N, C-alpha and C positions, 0 to 999 in steps of 0.2 A: 502493499499500500504507498502511494505516493505522500512523504513526508511536507508541513506546511513549513513556512523558513523559519518561523521559533523551533517547532520539534527539531529540524535540522541544526539548529543554532544550540541547541540544548546537549544534542546526540555527539554532537563535534566537540563541546566543551566536556561530559561527562567522558570521552572517549580519552581526550588528551589530559584531562585532570589538572588542569594548569592554567593560568590567567594568557589570555591570548591577545593579540588588536584583532579590530573588527575584521580588516583587511586578509589577516592568517585564517580566520572562522570562515568568511567568505572563500577564501582559497581553498580548504578543507571539504567544505560543504560541495562545491561544485566537481573537485576533483575525485570526491568518492560517490557521487552521485544522487546524493542526498535531496537534491532541488535541481531542477534546472528552469531556466530563467532566460528570456529572449531580451531582457533588460540590458541598460549601457551601462550601471554602475551598482553592480552586487556588492559590493565593499557597503555603497552606503546605504542602501536596501538592509543591509544585516546591522549597520549602526542603527539605520532609523527603527527596528525592530527593538531593541535589546536598550535604547533608550527612551521609547515610548513605554514599554512596558513598566521599567524603573519610574517613570514619570506619574503614569497612572496608576502604578498597582501597589510603588511605595516600597515596605516591607515584604509586601508579600507576593512580589516578584522575585522569579526564581535568579537573576541576573545578579550583579555586584559590580559595582565598578572599579578597578582598585588604581588606576590612575589616565590619563588621558588618552582617551580609544583604546582601554584594556578592560578587558571586562573577565569575570569568571563568574563560575555557578554562586549563590549562597548557600546552598547547603546540597552535598554529594547525593546522589539521585544510584538505583540501582540501570544498569542499563536495559536491562530486560523490562519493557515497558508496561507489561502483560500482567506484573506484581506490583506496580506504582499506577497512583491515582493520572488518568489522564490530565495531559498540558494542558493549558485555557489557550487557545490559542488568537492569536489578533487577527483582522483580518488584514491584507496588504495592503502595504503602504501607500496612501496614495499621494498624488504630487504637495497636498498641505503636509502630512503628515511628516514628509521628508525635508519639505522649506521647516518644519518646527524642531527637526533634530540638528538641522542647519544651524538655526538662528539661534538655539539652544546652545549650540559647542562655542558660538559665537560669542554669546553672553555669558559665558562658564570661564572663557580664556581670552581675556582682552587682550592676548598678545598674540591673535589670531595672524598667520602670516598671509599678504598681501599677495601672496603665487598662490592659486588656488590648484593647479595640476601642471604636470612636467611631462616631456618626453626627451629623454637622452640619445641620443648619436641614432638617430635614426637615416637611414640610409637614402641618399640621394633618387637613386634608380628604382625604389619602390613607389614612387608618385610618377602621375604621368601630369608632366608639363605643361600648360598653358595659364593664361591669361587669370583665369580662378581655377585654380588646382584645386581636388580634394585630397587633404590631407590626414588619414585614416590612421585612429589607434584607438587599444582597446584596454580594458582594464586587466582583462585575465584574457587567455586566450579562448573560450567558450563564453568569452562576452559579446554582447551586440557594437559593433565598430562603430566609433565617434569619426565624425569628420570635422577636423580642428582648423578648415580650411579661414573659417573666420574667426578664430580666438586674436585676442590682444595680448600684446607683452614682449618679453626681451626674447631673442635670439641668438644663437652661436652656429657662427658655420664652420666647418674644419677641413683641414686634408688630411683624412686618418684620425689621429688623435689631437694634430695640431691647431689651434684656436686661428682663422686666419681673420676672421671678423663678427664683430659681436653688432648687434644691430636693436631695433624697436617697433612694434608693428601698434602707430597709434590710429593715424589718417588713413591706415590701407590696413587690411589683414592681415595674418601670419603669410596665405599661402602666398597673395598676391606679392607680398614682399621678398617671398623666397625665389618665387617664378622670376620677378626682377636678377634676382641676382645667378640666374643662369643665363642671362643675355646680355650683362654687363660686364665690366671690365674683371669681375670676381667668377664669371662663369667658367673658365676652365680650373678654378683654383679650388674650388672643394667638393667633396664627396660625401659629407654627414654632415648633420645638424643637430641640435638640441633648441628646443624652445621652454618657457617659462608663462605659463597665462594664466591673464587675470580675470577669464570667464569661467565662470564652473559650469560641470556638466549634468544636465537634467536624468533620469532612469531613460526618458525616453532619445535621447542623446542627442539633443540641443545643448547650446550655450546660452546661458544666461550670465548676467551680473550680479552677484550677492552683497547686500552689505554686508561692511565688517568695519570692527574699531582696530584701529591701529595708531600705535603706540610709538612709542622712541626705542624702547627696548626690542619690540617687535619690526623696525625698521630697521636696525641694525642685525637682530639676528638673520633676515632675510637677504641682505646683502653681503651677510657673511657666508652662507649656506649658497648665495648664487656662483659666490668666487669660488666655494671649495668644491661645488659642482663641477663649474665648468673647467678650474685648474687642477683636481684632482691634486693637491698638495701632499707627498707621502707620510708628512706627521700629521695631517689628520683625521683623526680615526671615525669621524662620523658629519653628517652632512651640517649638522648646524642645529644648536640650540631650538627649539619649540619649531623647528621647519615642517609643519603639518602640511603635508601636500599630499597628493595622488597622482604617483605616477601610472604614464600608458605605457604599454608597450606597441612597438608600430605594427600595422596591418595592412598589408599589398593591396594597392588599387583593384575595386574588382575588374576594369577595364583592362589592367596589366595581366590578370587573372586569365580572363577569356580570350588576349592573346596567346598566351603561352598555351590554351588548350587546343585551340584553331589551328597555332604552328605544330601541336602532336600530331593532332590527325591528320595533319596537311603529308606529315613526317610520314605514318601508317599509311597513309594512301600512297604516297611515291614506294616506299617499299613493297605494301602488295603489289602493284602495279610491275614493279620490276622480275618478279618471282613468278607472275603470269606467263 
């Protein structure tokens, strides 16, 4: 029988018997097949489920917040659900619930990072470059792809792992700015890029601006983290204090996948003709 998000969360926390960050919980749920989703933000959904339970159920919630973004079960329970009371299942998180969870996190942490999400060392040749390119990424391999072409923020161009250019996308979106660098003086000088976005991602895969509180310590921590990510100094062992950011992995543009499929079919057809 298929589990709900909440049942899957409890199951993972029971099996691991330790506190986990909500992104780890989400990854384990999907990798173990406890829940299947076509949403673009499974990590945020897990966070919303747990946050909503703690907020509305209080001490009756099975979840306990250990630290920022990290949760555990309030009380250990047997894995055999047949001998335990059936869990109370919350309805799937609506956009309003997800928004409340994000807002609660902002209110609870005045040092919220201005950077909402990022992508590191994405490959130039996995994007179809045109005037308004699509730049796809995922939270996890099984998540719904998100087009970051309209993202705003800061980006870095690399020649392999050497930084060759740092830019910003404000008046023109990320995809447009990157495309311009395929036809300007930098056109032949970069093969990878990283980006640090100011817009958040909703569960349906769209980008939106989330109001946040920015303090001086938060701004300093963000600047430090950006430098660490870009330069990777060997003596720094972490991104930076309180750099709470969702990292996305690159996904291939569907147009490239279709081209590869067509090329494969043509190669097979030519091979069959040669054998006849």
